Every structure is written in C-alpha cells, then in structure tokens.
VEXDREN-2710 file (C-alpha; in Angstrom, 1 decimal):
% VEXDREN-2710
k/r/px/py/pz
1/MET/0.0/0.0/0.0
2/THR/1.4/3.4/-1.0
3/VAL/1.3/6.2/1.5
4/GLU/0.6/9.5/-0.1
5/LYS/3.3/12.1/0.6
6/PRO/1.9/15.2/2.3
7/SER/1.9/18.3/0.3
8/TRP/4.4/21.1/1.0
9/GLN/1.4/23.3/1.8
10/SER/0.2/21.0/4.6
11/ILE/3.7/20.6/6.1
12/ALA/4.1/24.3/6.2
13/GLU/0.7/24.8/7.7
14/ARG/1.4/22.2/10.3
15/LYS/4.5/24.1/11.3
16/ARG/2.7/27.4/11.5
17/ALA/0.0/25.9/13.7
18/ALA/2.7/24.4/16.0
19/LEU/4.3/27.8/16.4
20/GLN/1.0/29.4/17.2
21/GLU/0.3/26.8/19.9
22/LEU/3.7/27.6/21.5
23/LEU/2.7/31.3/21.9
24/PRO/1.2/31.5/25.4
25/VAL/-2.4/32.6/25.1
26/SER/-2.0/34.7/28.3
27/LEU/0.8/36.7/26.7
28/GLN/-0.8/37.4/23.4
29/ILE/-2.5/40.6/22.5
30/GLU/-6.2/40.2/21.4
31/SER/-6.1/42.4/18.3
32/VAL/-3.2/43.1/16.0
33/PRO/-3.6/46.5/14.2
34/SER/-3.0/46.5/10.5
35/ALA/0.2/47.9/9.1
36/ASP/-1.7/50.6/7.3
37/ASN/-3.4/51.8/10.6
38/LEU/-0.2/51.5/12.7
39/PRO/3.0/51.2/10.8
40/ASN/5.4/51.8/13.7
41/VAL/4.8/49.4/16.6
42/THR/8.0/50.1/18.6
43/GLY/6.0/52.1/21.1
44/PHE/2.8/50.1/20.8
45/ILE/4.3/47.0/22.3
46/GLN/5.1/48.8/25.5
47/THR/1.5/49.2/26.4
48/PHE/1.0/45.5/27.0
49/LEU/3.9/45.1/29.5
50/SER/4.0/45.6/33.3
51/PRO/6.4/48.3/34.7
52/ALA/8.7/45.5/35.9
53/GLU/8.7/43.9/32.4
54/LEU/9.4/47.3/30.8
55/ASP/12.3/47.9/33.1
56/ILE/13.9/44.5/32.5
57/THR/13.5/44.6/28.7
58/GLU/14.2/48.3/28.0
59/ASN/16.4/49.9/30.7
60/HIS/19.5/47.7/30.7
61/SER/22.3/46.6/28.5
62/ALA/23.1/42.9/28.5
63/GLU/26.1/43.5/30.8
64/ALA/23.9/45.6/33.2
65/LEU/21.3/42.9/33.2
66/LEU/23.9/40.3/34.0
67/SER/25.1/42.4/36.9
68/LYS/21.6/42.4/38.4
69/LEU/21.4/38.6/37.8
70/THR/24.8/38.0/39.4
71/ALA/23.9/40.2/42.4
72/GLY/20.6/38.3/42.9
73/GLU/18.6/41.5/42.3
74/LEU/16.7/39.7/39.5
75/THR/16.1/36.0/39.0
76/ALA/16.6/34.2/35.7
77/THR/12.9/33.3/35.8
78/GLU/11.8/37.0/36.1
79/VAL/14.0/38.0/33.2
80/THR/13.1/35.1/31.0
81/LYS/9.4/35.6/31.5
82/ALA/9.7/39.3/30.6
83/PHE/11.5/38.6/27.3
84/CYS/9.2/35.7/26.4
85/HIS/6.2/38.0/26.9
86/ARG/7.8/40.7/24.7
87/ALA/8.9/38.2/22.1
88/THR/5.3/36.8/21.9
89/ILE/3.9/40.2/21.0
90/ALA/6.8/40.9/18.7
91/HIS/6.0/37.8/16.7
92/GLN/2.3/38.8/16.5
93/LEU/3.3/42.2/15.2
94/VAL/6.1/41.5/12.7
95/ASN/6.2/37.7/12.2
96/CYS/9.8/37.2/13.3
97/LEU/10.1/33.8/15.0
98/SER/10.8/30.4/13.4
99/GLU/11.2/28.3/16.6
100/ILE/9.7/29.1/20.0
101/LEU/11.6/27.7/23.0
102/PHE/9.7/29.4/25.8
103/PRO/8.9/26.2/27.8
104/GLN/12.6/25.0/27.6
105/ALA/13.8/28.5/28.4
106/LEU/11.6/28.8/31.6
107/SER/12.7/25.4/32.7
108/ARG/16.3/26.3/32.3
109/ALA/15.7/29.6/34.1
110/GLU/14.3/27.7/37.1
111/GLU/17.4/25.4/37.1
112/LEU/19.7/28.4/37.1
113/ASP/17.7/30.1/40.0
114/ASP/18.0/26.8/42.0
115/TYR/21.7/26.8/41.4
116/TYR/22.1/30.4/42.5
117/ARG/20.1/29.8/45.7
118/THR/22.2/26.7/46.5
119/HIS/25.6/28.0/45.7
120/GLY/25.2/31.8/46.1
121/LYS/26.8/32.5/42.7
122/PRO/26.0/32.4/39.0
123/ILE/26.7/29.3/36.9
124/GLY/28.7/31.2/34.4
125/PRO/29.4/34.6/32.8
126/LEU/26.1/34.7/30.9
127/HIS/24.0/33.4/33.8
128/GLY/20.3/33.9/33.0
129/LEU/20.8/36.1/30.0
130/PRO/18.1/35.5/27.3
131/ILE/19.5/35.1/23.8
132/SER/17.9/34.6/20.4
133/LEU/19.5/33.0/17.4
134/LYS/19.0/33.2/13.7
135/ASP/17.3/30.0/12.4
136/GLN/20.4/28.5/11.0
137/PHE/21.9/27.8/14.5
138/ARG/21.2/24.2/15.4
139/VAL/19.6/24.0/18.9
140/GLU/18.8/20.6/20.5
141/GLY/15.1/19.8/20.3
142/THR/14.3/22.3/17.5
143/GLU/14.1/22.1/13.7
144/THR/16.6/24.0/11.5
145/SER/14.7/24.7/8.2
146/LEU/16.5/27.7/6.7
147/GLY/13.0/28.4/5.3
148/TYR/13.0/25.1/3.4
149/VAL/9.8/23.0/3.8
150/ALA/11.9/19.9/3.0
151/TRP/14.1/20.5/6.1
152/LEU/11.3/20.5/8.6
153/ASP/10.7/17.5/10.8
154/ALA/14.4/16.9/11.3
155/VAL/14.9/17.6/15.0
156/GLU/18.3/18.5/16.3
157/THR/20.0/16.5/18.9
158/GLN/22.8/17.1/21.4
159/GLU/25.2/15.7/18.8
160/THR/24.1/18.0/16.0
161/GLU/23.8/21.2/18.1
162/SER/26.0/24.1/17.0
163/TRP/29.3/24.7/18.9
164/LEU/28.3/28.2/19.6
165/VAL/24.9/27.1/21.1
166/LYS/26.7/24.7/23.4
167/ALA/29.1/27.4/24.5
168/LEU/26.4/29.9/25.2
169/LYS/24.4/27.4/27.2
170/GLY/27.5/26.3/29.1
171/MET/28.1/30.0/30.1
172/GLY/24.5/30.2/31.5
173/ALA/22.7/31.8/28.6
174/ILE/19.1/30.9/28.0
175/ILE/18.0/30.4/24.3
176/ILE/14.5/31.7/24.1
177/ALA/13.8/31.5/20.3
178/LYS/15.1/31.2/16.8
179/THR/14.3/33.8/14.2
180/ASN/12.9/33.9/10.7
181/VAL/15.0/33.8/7.5
182/PRO/14.5/33.9/3.8
183/SER/14.3/30.5/2.1
184/SER/17.9/29.2/1.7
185/LEU/19.2/32.5/3.3
186/MET/19.9/33.8/-0.2
187/ALA/17.7/36.9/-0.3
188/ILE/17.8/40.4/1.0
189/GLU/14.2/40.2/2.3
190/THR/13.0/37.8/5.0
191/ASN/10.3/35.6/3.5
192/ASN/9.6/31.9/3.1
193/ASN/6.8/29.5/2.5
194/ILE/6.7/28.4/6.2
195/VAL/6.5/31.4/8.4
196/GLY/6.0/34.1/5.8
197/TYR/7.3/37.7/5.5
198/THR/9.0/39.5/8.4
199/THR/8.2/43.2/8.4
200/ASN/10.1/46.2/10.0
201/PRO/8.9/47.2/13.5
202/HIS/9.6/50.9/12.7
203/ASN/7.3/50.7/9.6
204/ARG/5.5/47.4/8.9
205/LEU/4.9/48.6/5.4
206/LEU/8.6/48.0/4.8
207/SER/11.1/45.2/5.0
208/SER/13.3/44.3/7.9
209/GLY/16.0/43.2/5.4
210/GLY/17.7/39.8/5.1
211/SER/18.8/37.3/5.7
212/SER/19.0/38.1/9.5
213/GLY/15.8/40.0/9.2
214/GLY/13.9/38.0/11.8
215/GLU/16.7/38.4/14.3
216/ALA/16.9/42.2/13.7
217/ALA/13.1/42.6/14.0
218/LEU/12.9/40.8/17.3
219/LEU/15.8/42.7/18.7
220/SER/14.4/46.0/17.5
221/LEU/11.2/45.3/19.5
222/ARG/13.4/44.3/22.4
223/GLY/12.0/40.8/22.5
224/SER/15.6/39.7/23.0
225/ILE/18.5/41.5/24.5
226/LEU/21.3/39.9/22.5
227/GLY/21.3/37.7/19.4
228/PHE/23.5/36.1/16.8
229/GLY/23.1/36.3/13.0
230/SER/25.3/35.5/10.0
231/ASP/26.7/37.6/7.2
232/LEU/27.5/36.5/3.7
233/GLY/25.8/37.0/0.4
234/GLN/22.1/37.4/-0.2
235/PHE/21.2/38.3/-3.7
236/LEU/19.1/40.9/-5.4
237/SER/15.5/40.6/-4.2
238/ALA/13.3/42.5/-6.7
239/ALA/11.6/41.9/-10.0
240/TYR/14.6/43.2/-11.8
241/SER/16.5/41.6/-14.7
242/HIS/20.1/40.5/-14.5
243/PRO/22.6/38.7/-16.7
244/ARG/23.2/35.1/-16.3
245/VAL/26.8/35.1/-15.0
246/HIS/30.3/36.4/-15.6
247/HIS/29.3/40.0/-16.1
248/SER/31.4/43.0/-16.9
249/GLY/30.3/46.5/-16.0
250/ALA/27.6/47.7/-13.7
251/ASP/26.0/50.5/-15.7
252/SER/22.7/49.1/-16.9
253/GLY/20.9/48.1/-13.7
254/THR/20.9/44.5/-14.8
255/PHE/23.2/43.4/-12.0
256/PRO/22.4/41.5/-8.8
257/GLN/24.3/42.3/-5.7
258/ALA/25.0/40.4/-2.5
259/GLY/26.4/40.5/1.1
260/ALA/24.9/42.3/4.1
261/SER/22.9/39.9/6.3
262/ILE/23.9/41.2/9.7
263/ARG/24.6/44.8/8.8
264/LEU/21.7/45.7/6.5
265/PRO/18.9/44.4/8.8
266/CYS/20.6/46.1/11.8
267/SER/20.7/49.4/9.9
268/PHE/17.1/49.0/8.8
269/THR/15.8/48.4/12.3
270/GLY/18.0/50.7/14.4
271/ILE/20.3/48.2/16.2
272/SER/24.0/47.3/16.1
273/GLY/25.8/44.3/14.7
274/LEU/29.3/43.0/14.0
275/LYS/30.4/41.2/10.9
276/PRO/33.7/39.6/11.9
277/SER/36.3/38.3/9.6
278/HIS/36.2/34.6/8.6
279/GLY/38.0/32.4/11.2
280/ARG/37.4/34.6/14.2
281/LEU/34.2/33.0/15.5
282/PRO/33.1/29.4/15.3
283/TYR/30.8/28.2/12.5
284/LEU/31.0/24.6/13.5
285/LYS/27.6/22.8/12.9
286/VAL/25.9/26.0/11.8
287/ALA/23.5/25.1/8.9
288/ASN/23.8/26.8/5.6
289/SER/23.0/26.6/1.9
290/MET/25.6/25.4/-0.5
291/GLU/27.7/23.9/2.3
292/GLY/31.3/23.5/1.3
293/HIS/31.3/26.7/-0.7
294/GLU/34.3/28.7/0.7
295/THR/35.3/31.2/-2.0
296/VAL/33.5/34.0/0.0
297/PRO/32.8/32.3/3.4
298/SER/29.9/33.1/5.7
299/VAL/30.6/34.3/9.2
300/ILE/28.5/34.5/12.3
301/GLY/28.3/37.6/14.5
302/PRO/26.5/39.2/17.4
303/MET/23.5/41.6/17.1
304/GLY/22.3/43.9/19.9
305/HIS/21.3/47.2/21.3
306/ASN/24.8/48.6/21.9
307/ILE/28.4/48.0/20.8
308/SER/29.7/47.2/24.3
309/ASP/27.4/44.2/24.4
310/LEU/28.7/43.0/21.1
311/ARG/32.3/43.2/22.4
312/PHE/31.3/41.5/25.7
313/VAL/29.8/38.4/24.1
314/VAL/32.5/38.1/21.4
315/GLN/35.1/38.1/24.2
316/LYS/33.3/35.5/26.1
317/VAL/33.0/33.2/23.1
318/ILE/36.7/33.6/22.3
319/GLU/37.7/32.9/25.9
320/HIS/36.2/29.4/25.2
321/SER/39.0/28.7/22.8
322/PRO/36.9/27.7/19.8
323/TRP/40.0/26.9/17.8
324/LEU/40.5/23.8/19.8
325/THR/37.3/22.3/18.3
326/ASP/36.6/24.2/15.1
327/PRO/39.7/23.9/12.8
328/LYS/38.5/26.9/10.8
329/VAL/38.8/29.2/13.7
330/ILE/42.2/31.0/14.0
331/HIS/44.1/30.7/17.3
332/LEU/43.7/34.3/18.1
333/PRO/42.8/35.2/21.7
334/TRP/41.1/38.6/22.5
335/ARG/43.8/41.3/22.1
336/SER/43.1/44.0/24.8
337/GLU/46.3/45.8/23.7
338/ILE/44.7/46.7/20.4
339/GLU/41.7/48.2/22.2
340/ASN/44.1/50.1/24.4
341/GLU/45.9/51.5/21.4
342/VAL/42.7/52.8/20.0
343/HIS/41.9/54.5/23.3
344/GLU/45.3/56.1/23.3
345/ARG/44.9/57.4/19.8
346/LYS/41.4/58.5/20.7
347/ALA/42.7/60.5/23.7
348/ALA/45.3/62.2/21.4
349/LYS/42.7/62.8/18.7
350/ARG/44.9/60.8/16.2
351/LEU/42.3/58.5/14.7
352/THR/41.9/59.0/11.0
353/PHE/38.9/58.0/8.9
354/GLY/38.2/57.6/5.2
355/VAL/34.6/58.4/4.1
356/LEU/32.9/56.6/1.1
357/ARG/29.9/58.7/0.1
358/HIS/29.1/57.0/-3.2
359/ASP/30.2/53.6/-4.5
360/GLY/30.0/54.6/-8.1
361/VAL/27.1/52.3/-8.8
362/VAL/24.0/53.5/-6.8
363/LYS/23.7/56.9/-5.2
364/PRO/22.4/56.8/-1.6
365/HIS/19.0/58.3/-0.8
366/PRO/18.9/61.7/0.9
367/PRO/18.6/60.4/4.5
368/VAL/21.5/58.0/4.0
369/ALA/23.7/60.8/2.5
370/ARG/22.7/62.9/5.5
371/ALA/23.7/60.2/8.0
372/ILE/27.1/60.0/6.4
373/GLU/27.5/63.8/6.6
374/GLN/26.3/63.8/10.1
375/THR/28.9/61.2/11.1
376/VAL/31.7/63.0/9.3
377/HIS/30.8/66.4/10.9
378/ALA/30.6/64.7/14.4
379/LEU/34.0/63.1/13.9
380/GLU/35.6/66.3/12.6
381/ALA/34.0/68.3/15.5
382/ALA/35.6/65.9/17.9
383/GLY/39.0/66.6/16.4
384/TYR/39.4/63.6/14.1
385/GLU/40.7/63.7/10.5
386/VAL/38.4/62.5/7.7
387/ILE/39.6/62.1/4.2
388/GLU/37.8/61.0/1.0
389/TRP/37.9/57.3/0.2
390/SER/38.6/56.4/-3.4
391/PRO/39.5/52.7/-3.6
392/PRO/39.6/50.2/-6.5
393/PRO/36.1/50.1/-8.1
394/HIS/33.6/48.4/-5.9
395/SER/31.7/47.1/-8.9
396/GLU/34.6/44.5/-9.3
397/ALA/33.8/43.1/-5.9
398/PHE/30.1/42.9/-6.7
399/HIS/30.8/40.8/-9.8
400/ILE/33.1/38.5/-7.9
401/LEU/30.4/37.9/-5.2
402/TRP/27.6/37.3/-7.7
403/ASN/29.7/34.9/-9.8
404/THR/30.7/33.1/-6.6
405/PHE/27.1/32.3/-5.7
406/ALA/25.8/31.6/-9.1
407/VAL/28.6/29.2/-9.9
408/ASP/26.5/26.0/-9.4
409/GLY/23.6/27.4/-11.5
410/GLY/21.3/27.2/-8.5
411/ILE/21.5/23.4/-8.3
412/ASP/21.8/23.3/-4.5
413/ILE/18.8/25.5/-3.9
414/HIS/16.5/24.1/-6.5
415/ARG/17.2/20.5/-5.6
416/THR/16.3/21.3/-2.0
417/LEU/13.1/23.0/-3.1
418/GLN/12.2/20.0/-5.3
419/GLN/12.4/17.6/-2.3
420/SER/9.1/19.1/-1.0
421/GLY/7.8/20.4/-4.2
422/GLU/7.6/24.0/-2.9
423/PRO/8.1/26.9/-5.3
424/PRO/10.8/29.5/-4.6
425/VAL/9.4/32.7/-3.0
426/PRO/9.6/35.7/-5.3
427/GLN/12.6/37.1/-3.4
428/LEU/14.6/33.9/-4.2
429/ALA/13.2/33.3/-7.7
430/VAL/14.4/36.7/-8.9
431/SER/18.0/35.6/-8.6
432/TYR/17.8/31.8/-9.1
433/GLY/14.7/31.5/-11.3
434/GLU/11.5/29.7/-10.9
435/ASN/13.1/26.4/-12.0
436/LEU/16.6/24.9/-12.4
437/GLY/18.2/26.1/-15.6
438/HIS/17.7/29.8/-15.1
439/LEU/21.5/30.1/-14.5
440/PRO/24.3/28.3/-16.3
441/VAL/26.5/25.8/-14.4
442/SER/30.1/26.9/-14.3
443/THR/33.2/24.7/-14.3
444/VAL/35.8/24.3/-11.6
445/ASN/38.1/26.4/-13.8
446/ASP/35.6/29.2/-13.7
447/LEU/35.6/28.9/-9.9
448/TRP/39.4/29.0/-9.8
449/LYS/39.3/32.2/-11.9
450/ILE/36.8/33.8/-9.5
451/GLN/39.1/32.9/-6.5
452/GLN/42.1/34.5/-8.2
453/GLN/40.1/37.6/-9.1
454/ARG/39.1/37.9/-5.5
455/TYR/42.7/37.6/-4.3
456/ASP/43.9/40.1/-6.8
457/TYR/41.2/42.6/-5.7
458/GLN/42.1/42.1/-2.0
459/VAL/45.7/42.9/-2.8
460/ARG/44.9/46.1/-4.7
461/TYR/42.5/47.2/-2.0
462/LEU/45.1/46.8/0.7
463/GLU/47.6/48.7/-1.5
464/TYR/45.2/51.6/-1.7
465/TRP/44.5/51.5/2.0
466/ASN/48.3/51.7/2.7
467/SER/48.7/54.5/0.2
468/THR/46.4/56.8/2.3
469/ALA/49.4/57.4/4.6
470/ALA/50.5/60.0/2.1
471/CYS/47.2/61.8/2.6
472/THR/46.8/62.0/6.4
473/ARG/48.2/64.5/8.9
474/SER/49.7/61.6/10.9
475/GLY/51.5/60.0/8.0
476/GLN/49.8/56.8/8.8
477/PRO/47.1/55.0/6.8
478/VAL/43.5/55.6/7.8
479/ASP/42.3/53.6/10.8
480/ALA/38.7/53.0/9.6
481/ILE/36.3/53.7/6.8
482/ILE/32.8/55.2/7.2
483/ALA/30.4/54.1/4.5
484/PRO/26.7/53.7/3.9
485/THR/25.2/50.3/4.8
486/SER/22.7/50.6/1.9
487/PRO/21.6/53.2/-0.5
488/THR/18.1/53.0/1.0
489/THR/16.8/53.0/4.6
490/ALA/14.5/50.0/3.9
491/TYR/12.2/49.1/1.0
492/ARG/8.7/47.9/0.3
493/PRO/8.3/44.1/0.0
494/SER/9.8/42.8/-3.2
495/GLU/11.5/46.1/-4.0
496/GLY/14.9/45.4/-2.4
497/MET/17.5/45.7/-5.2
498/TYR/20.9/46.5/-4.1
499/PHE/23.3/46.2/-1.2
500/GLY/26.7/46.5/-2.9
501/TYR/27.8/48.8/-0.1
502/THR/28.1/45.8/2.2
503/GLY/29.0/43.0/-0.3
504/VAL/32.4/44.5/-1.0
505/TYR/33.5/43.9/2.6
506/ASN/32.5/40.3/2.4
507/VAL/34.8/39.9/-0.6
508/LEU/37.6/41.7/1.3
509/ASP/36.7/39.8/4.5
510/PHE/37.1/43.0/6.6
511/SER/35.8/43.5/10.1
512/THR/32.7/45.7/10.1
513/VAL/30.2/47.1/12.5
514/ALA/26.7/48.5/11.8
515/VAL/26.1/51.7/13.8
516/PRO/22.7/53.4/14.0
517/VAL/22.9/57.2/13.3
518/THR/19.6/58.9/12.8
519/LYS/16.1/58.5/11.4
520/VAL/14.5/59.7/8.2
521/ASP/13.0/63.2/8.5
522/ARG/10.7/64.2/5.7
523/ALA/11.4/67.9/6.4
524/GLN/15.2/67.5/6.0
525/ASP/15.4/64.5/3.6
526/ILE/13.4/66.0/0.8
527/GLN/13.0/64.2/-2.6
528/VAL/15.3/65.4/-5.4
529/GLU/13.3/65.5/-8.6
530/ASP/16.1/66.5/-11.0
531/TYR/18.6/63.7/-10.2
532/SER/20.5/62.3/-13.2
533/PRO/21.1/58.6/-12.6
534/SER/24.2/56.8/-13.7
535/GLY/22.2/53.8/-15.1
536/ASP/19.0/51.9/-15.0
537/LEU/19.6/50.3/-11.6
538/ASP/20.5/53.7/-10.1
539/ALA/17.4/55.2/-11.6
540/ALA/15.1/52.4/-10.3
541/ILE/16.4/52.7/-6.8
542/TRP/16.3/56.5/-6.8
543/LYS/12.7/56.4/-7.7
544/GLN/11.9/54.2/-4.7
545/TYR/12.5/57.1/-2.3
546/ASN/9.4/58.6/-0.7
547/PRO/10.1/60.9/2.3
548/ASP/6.5/60.4/3.7
549/LEU/6.7/56.6/3.5
550/PHE/10.2/56.4/5.0
551/HIS/9.7/59.1/7.6
552/GLY/10.9/57.8/11.0
553/SER/12.8/54.8/9.6
554/PRO/16.3/54.2/11.2
555/VAL/19.4/55.0/9.2
556/GLY/22.8/53.5/10.0
557/VAL/26.3/53.5/8.7
558/GLN/29.2/51.0/8.6
559/VAL/32.5/51.3/10.4
560/ILE/35.1/49.2/8.6
561/CYS/38.6/48.1/9.6
562/ARG/40.9/45.6/8.0
563/ARG/40.7/41.8/8.2
564/LEU/40.7/40.3/11.7
565/GLU/40.6/43.7/13.4
566/GLU/37.5/43.0/15.5
567/GLU/39.0/44.6/18.7
568/LYS/39.8/47.7/16.7
569/VAL/36.6/48.1/14.8
570/LEU/34.4/47.6/17.9
571/ALA/36.5/50.2/19.8
572/ILE/36.4/52.7/17.0
573/ALA/32.6/52.1/16.3
574/GLU/31.9/52.8/19.9
575/GLU/33.8/56.1/19.6
576/VAL/31.9/56.9/16.4
577/GLN/28.6/56.3/18.2
578/ALA/29.8/58.4/21.2
579/THR/30.7/61.4/18.9
580/LEU/27.2/61.2/17.4
581/GLY/25.7/61.5/20.9
END
C-alpha cells in the first residue's frame, strides 16, 4: 500500500500551527492592528507590559542585566518571563520567530535560579541572559529549516547542536527563540513558504532586510537583549532583470548584488551588529545553503542594542578557545592591547577616517547621505581627521560575489526545493529563477578564476589603504572607513534591489560594525526631482524614495577596519557612536 506524501502546503501549515500553539495565550494581544493603521509598533508593544517587564527589557544593557542577575537583584525566571512576553507580542506584530523555545527557556531559568540559591553564585558569565538566534543555528530539540519546507521534521540532537549554542548554554545563557530567515538565506528580504514575511517594526509597510531580518526585527522590538546572525551574500530581491553570470560593467541596472545579512537588517531596524572576519568566531555545525562553498565564506556575528554588548559576548566566546574544536577558527585570543591602542589614539585625537559617500554604482537616498555627513561632521568636530575614500572600483567586488554564488547554477537551492515540491518565493526566484536552468552551471576552472580575481582585488584594495598614509596628517594609513550600509533606509516588500555597499566587505573579509545614526526626517530629507542617474539600476532605486513613506525609519552606517581587526573596529565604532551623541 502506497502512503501518499503530504503536500508542502500541509507541512508548512502544520509548522505554523505548532508555532501558534507555543505562543502562550495569556501573553498574546487580542487584536493586532493593521500595518496601514499602525506602521510603527516600537511604542505600541510597551502598552502590554508591566512596569517591571518594561524595566527589565528596556532599561539595561546585556552587561547591566547580567550584573543584576549576578547580584541576585533579578532572578533568571523573572528576566526570561519578561522577554518571552515581549517576544510573543513581537511575533504577532512582525512575524519574526521560526522556533519558539519558551517552555525550555523557563525550565532552564528555574534550574539556574535553583543553582544560584544553592551556591550563592552564578553558573557562568552569561547566567540567566536571554539570547535569540537566527534559524540556522542548530539547537537541540528544534528544527533548522532555513526556510525550506523539506528541512522540517528533522529535530536537532545534542550531537548536532552548533558549537556556539553549546558554548552559550555552558556559560549560562538561555536560548528563548530562533528567528525567521528567507528560504535558503539567499535573499535580502526575509520571506519563506513556512513562516512568511517579516516586516520592519519601525514601519510594517517596509522590509526588515535579510537574511538576518527576523533576528533584527525581534531585537528592535526588544523581544531579546542579544542575538546572533550570520553575514555572507544574499542576492538581489526584486523583479529586476540580470545577466546570467560572468558579467562585466555595472552600468545598466541588470546586476544582482550580495552581502549584508547582519549589517543591513541592523541598519534598517536601528540596532548594532558585528560582521567579523572569517575564522574569528566558530561556524561549526551551523546550517547553511551550499555547504562546502568557501570562496567567500559566511561568518557569524552578534547583534544587539549597543556596541559594548557585542564586544562583551565576542570576548566570552573567544575565551572558550573555539579553535580547539573548530579547525577553521584562527588561534587568536582577544587582544586588549589593540583596544588600548585605539583608546590612546582617541585621547590624542589621532584617529583618522576615510569616508565613502558613493560607491560609483548606486547613489544613496537623501537620508543615507545625511547620515554619512552627520557622522563626518561629528568626527571632525571631535578633532578627528576624515579624508575622502577612493578605492579600487567596488563594482569589481560585486561581480566577484555574484559569480561566486551563481557558480553552481542554482542546483543546490532548486534540488532542496524539489524535495518538498515547494516553489521559490519571489525574493529567491528573482535571482535563481522559478526552476533549475535559469542560470548556467560553471566549471571548476571558472571557480578558480573567481578565486584568483578575489585575491587580486584584495591585494589592490590593501595597497590603496596603505597609500592613504600619504594623505593623512599623521603620515599613517586611515584607521577605519565610514560608509553607507545601503543606498536605502529600507524598501517595500519585493523592492529590495541592491546592497553592494556591504558586499564589497564580504569579498575583502574586513571586520565591520553597523552603527545606528539617525532617522528619516521628511522635512530634512526631501526628494530630489532632477537627479540624473548613472544607469537603470541607479534610476530604479532612486525612484523608490518617498520621504513620507520612509519618515521615521532608522538610518545607519558602517564602520570598517581591516581583516581580523574585531577589537579595533568595535572600539572605533563605539567612539563613532559616542561622537554622534
């Protein structure tokens, strides 16, 4: 007797129903206002929380909250309940969760409280701290779908759990949820056939970005105090044509871009995030598409509400010596001396910055340009030197990145989709097609050529960086670059087209931090009607800007240092944020 295989629709529906059942009825709000009636819900969510819950979830950094937990002023159960309540409402408002672990989290919180009462001390440096994770982190007892219907029903075990997850748990952290991602991760908007589309808490008519969009949305609503995402290459996500592979030039607007998955969602939602260099943090047993592809490797990094929390959690992970287990992690302990050097240079006002205002492909919208100018003016007013940044053409890096992730012709993605029979969501189909065959399959020789092009580009970029010593007052190369995170502050669903401003730093493997700067102001950021675009892509993105629609949306910038300079980039990013007030 043949058993009929369930449809992909029924499998996805079953998962959505399971998620809904895990949202405690007592914590849910009765009526969710429409996005048209209430676009911004960052203040709305506060009305459903008690004063104690508001204090726990809003008034502390992760380190400050840990201090209260360590001192016994708050219990792990109190803190976990508060964040579970807020995360429940956040999911109702913006559709940001892919796995709900509230029962497990509360059980673990009780265990930690029992330990504290018995021993009079915390179990570890992250005792009782609620943490959320992008869906691709494997957590025991959960599914890791990456937005693929075919990957549901495979429950993670203790053996398959990600190294980072084990380390966080061992330090006392409490994993409360996993967050939504685009199917396969390879899109700049967060949408899949299981959970659906994740919107932006600051304007639910707009996108939270991708592929760490669910994580950014949850953090932005403070349904979590600290999280982890990943950053690599997510392609063009709009109904916009592109060549098949091995392009030259970027003048016609027929060019998909990639790379941004921590930084772009952070900037869109007003939070901070670190994209470290490959080999600094452990990727062991983290799920991914196209596993084994290492030409431009994916990296994991922290996302949160302030830069000091990012530094704190990175230090704690590195103190666990991940290089002893993950052979791809470089044996590089945290270097406090580099931070100290930055502080000395800061005190002497000897930090020097390069500023990239336009990447030569797509001009930033008025609020993004204003955020860059605001940052430059703040740095100069603080006594720092800022010079113009004119590196090798960024369009070269964009071509390298696209060719890298189109090299298999979409075989990996389409074969996974075919396992369940689900179609690609529009944000994925625009790059990889509705069916296999949209892109050609390249040869290993083609891949080798791409890898050599990347190496050559990295060499030339470093040569340029070193050459800036001739342009600075100190006679030393610039310490960091200030650049837009995106030409836009967000976009309507299915209108995301470009994030080449971040993809270049994936190719270069530089250490980069997303820093929130300001918000769109319709009175200041007026629409420019007589702009002359450099090409079709530039024209299409320029036309997307609407000061009334984007009013109030967060705007961020990137602070970029060289490869494996996480200590330096975090210290400098913190100073950039301080100068901005």
